[in-house]
C-alpha positions in Angstrom: -41.0 -8.8 67.2 -42.3 -5.9 65.1 -40.1 -3.0 65.7 -40.5 0.6 64.4 -37.1 2.4 63.3 -37.8 6.3 62.8 -34.4 7.7 61.8 -33.7 10.2 59.1 -30.1 8.8 58.4 -30.3 6.6 55.2 -27.1 4.8 56.1 -28.0 4.1 59.8 -31.6 3.5 59.1 -30.4 0.7 56.7 -27.8 -0.9 59.2 -30.2 -0.7 62.2 -32.8 -2.5 59.8 -30.6 -4.8 58.7 -29.2 -5.8 62.4 -32.6 -6.2 63.7 -33.9 -8.3 60.6 -30.8 -10.8 61.3 -32.2 -11.4 64.7 -35.8 -12.3 63.4 -37.4 -8.9 63.8 -40.0 -7.4 61.5 -39.0 -3.8 61.0 -40.8 -1.0 59.4 -38.0 2.4 58.8 -39.3 5.7 58.4 -37.8 9.2 58.6 -40.6 12.1 59.5 -42.9 12.5 62.2 -45.9 12.5 60.4 -45.3 9.1 58.6 -44.3 7.9 62.2 -47.5 8.9 63.9 -49.5 7.3 60.8 -47.7 4.0 61.3 -48.3 3.9 65.2 -52.0 4.9 64.7 -52.2 1.7 61.8 -50.3 -1.0 63.8 -48.6 -2.4 66.5 -45.1 -2.3 67.6 -43.6 -4.6 70.1 -40.3 -1.7 70.4 -39.6 2.0 68.5 -35.8 3.1 68.1 -36.4 6.9 68.2 -33.7 9.5 66.8 -34.6 13.1 68.3 -33.3 15.2 65.2 -35.8 14.7 62.5 -36.4 16.7 59.8 -39.7 18.1 60.5 -39.0 18.6 64.2 -38.0 16.4 67.1 -38.5 13.0 67.5 -39.5 14.0 71.2 -43.0 15.0 69.4 -43.5 11.3 68.5 -42.7 10.4 72.3 -45.1 12.8 73.5 -48.0 11.8 71.1 -47.7 8.1 72.0 -47.7 8.7 75.8 -50.8 11.3 75.3 -52.5 8.4 73.4 -52.0 5.8 76.2 -49.4 4.2 73.9 -47.3 2.1 76.1 -44.8 0.6 73.6 -41.2 0.7 74.9 -39.3 3.5 73.2 -35.4 3.6 73.2 -34.0 7.0 71.9 -31.2 7.0 69.5 -29.5 10.7 69.4 -26.3 12.6 68.9 -27.8 15.3 71.1 -25.6 15.1 74.3 -27.5 17.9 76.4 -28.6 16.9 79.4 -32.0 18.7 79.2 -32.6 16.5 75.9 -31.8 13.2 77.9 -34.0 14.3 80.6 -36.9 15.6 78.9 -36.9 12.5 77.2 -36.8 10.3 80.3 -39.7 12.4 81.8 -41.8 12.1 78.7 -41.8 8.2 79.1 -38.8 6.7 77.2 -37.5 3.6 78.2 -33.9 3.9 77.6 -31.6 6.2 75.7 -28.7 5.2 73.5 -26.2 8.4 72.4 -24.3 8.2 68.9 -22.0 6.9 68.2 -23.3 3.4 69.3 -22.0 0.1 69.0 -24.5 -2.0 67.2 -23.9 -5.0 69.6 -24.7 -2.8 72.4 -27.8 -1.7 70.9 -29.0 -5.4 70.1 -28.5 -6.2 73.9 -30.5 -3.2 75.1 -33.1 -4.3 72.5 -33.5 -7.5 74.1 -33.2 -6.3 77.5 -36.2 -3.9 76.7 -38.3 -6.5 75.2 -37.6 -9.1 78.3 -39.2 -6.5 80.7 -42.2 -5.5 78.5 -42.6 -9.2 78.4 -41.8 -10.1 81.8 -39.5 -12.7 81.0 -36.1 -13.3 83.1 -34.0 -14.4 80.2 -33.7 -14.6 76.2 -35.7 -17.9 76.2 -39.4 -18.1 75.5 -40.6 -22.1 76.8 -43.9 -24.0 75.9 -44.0 -27.8 75.9 -41.3 -29.0 74.3 -40.8 -25.8 72.2 -37.8 -23.6 73.5 -36.9 -20.3 71.4 -33.7 -18.5 72.2 -34.9 -14.7 71.1 -31.1 -13.7 71.3 -29.7 -16.1 68.5 -32.8 -16.5 66.9 -32.9 -20.0 67.5 -35.3 -23.0 68.0 -35.6 -26.7 69.6 -38.5 -29.0 69.8 -37.9 -31.8 72.2 -34.0 -30.9 72.5 -34.1 -31.1 68.6 -32.9 -27.9 66.7 -35.5 -26.2 64.3 -34.0 -24.6 61.1 -36.6 -21.7 61.0 -36.8 -18.7 58.3 -37.1 -15.4 60.3 -40.9 -15.5 59.6 -41.7 -19.0 60.6 -39.5 -17.9 63.5 -41.5 -14.6 64.7 -44.8 -16.4 64.3 -44.0 -19.0 66.6 -42.5 -16.7 69.0 -45.8 -14.9 68.7 -47.6 -17.5 69.4 -45.5 -19.0 72.5 -45.6 -15.5 74.3 -49.3 -15.8 74.0 -49.4 -19.9 74.0 -53.0 -20.9 75.2 -54.8 -17.3 74.2 -55.9 -16.3 70.8 -53.6 -14.0 68.8 -55.8 -12.0 66.1 -54.6 -12.5 62.6 -54.4 -9.2 61.8 -52.0 -8.7 64.8 -50.0 -12.0 63.5 -49.7 -10.3 60.0 -48.7 -6.9 60.9 -46.0 -8.5 63.4 -44.6 -10.6 60.4 -45.5 -8.5 57.0 -45.4 -4.7 58.5 -46.7 -2.8 56.2 -45.4 -4.9 53.1 -48.3 -5.6 50.3 -49.0 -9.6 50.7 -51.3 -11.6 49.5 -54.3 -12.6 51.3 -53.0 -16.0 52.3 -49.9 -15.4 53.2 -50.2 -16.0 56.7 -51.7 -19.1 56.3 -48.7 -20.4 54.3 -46.5 -19.8 57.5 -48.8 -21.4 59.8 -49.2 -24.6 57.6 -45.5 -24.8 57.5 -45.3 -24.4 61.3 -47.8 -27.1 61.6 -45.7 -29.7 59.9 -43.0 -28.6 62.1 -44.7 -29.4 65.2 -46.5 -32.9 63.7 -46.0 -35.7 66.3 -45.1 -33.2 69.3 -48.5 -32.7 70.6 -48.6 -29.4 70.3 -51.1 -28.0 67.8 -51.8 -24.5 66.1 -55.9 -24.4 66.5 -57.9 -22.2 64.0 -60.3 -20.4 65.4 -62.4 -19.1 62.2 -63.1 -15.3 62.5 -60.3 -14.9 65.3 -57.2 -15.8 64.9 -54.8 -18.7 66.1 -54.2 -20.3 69.3 -50.7 -22.7 69.9 -52.2 -25.4 72.3 -50.5 -28.3 74.3 -52.6 -31.9 74.2 -55.6 -31.9 76.4 -55.5 -34.5 79.2 -57.7 -37.2 78.6 -61.1 -36.9 80.9 -61.5 -39.5 83.5 -63.2 -42.7 82.6 -66.9 -42.6 83.1 -67.2 -38.4 82.9 -68.9 -37.3 80.4 -67.2 -35.2 78.0 
């Protein structure tokens, strides 16, 4: 998952980034409204963690801009403001959750998982496809009952493909998910795809390249009946 943290407190921003990265998320952290809106224009995020008290205005301006531009990305407001009016306005503008500072990182992580489940229409923290099972809570994966030791970016890539299993995932979307705004080489994504293919070898699952389009996670196709043309 690709998260955007909009928080001007450097210590809290760093803590949020470290906590979310530990669970396999790709995180971009920004502190100003203009930078946040520019990032939202350029990339796609799975969740936004939004502080209200930003140095160049209210975080609600970011939320209002998102909804006005039909951006339905889930937004969790993080703020020290305890006024009822702030909470009500944030929710009325389209925020999906609200967490008052100071808060427990453990509670934040649980709320993030809940919002992501809701946005992906999942009932629990597990994603399944064929013999693959991903636990998004622990960032763990199993193939046919055997644990896979996946580094963070391999896990994120596999999660993206599994959430869209059988459908094409655009190359640009995968690069955005894995690397955020980090500068990487042109073939960086290919390296991670190659590593995942090796892990899936012999399982019947495959990652198919569709030139000019992207990648698709596929199960083995059923054999054609005898006598039927292929």
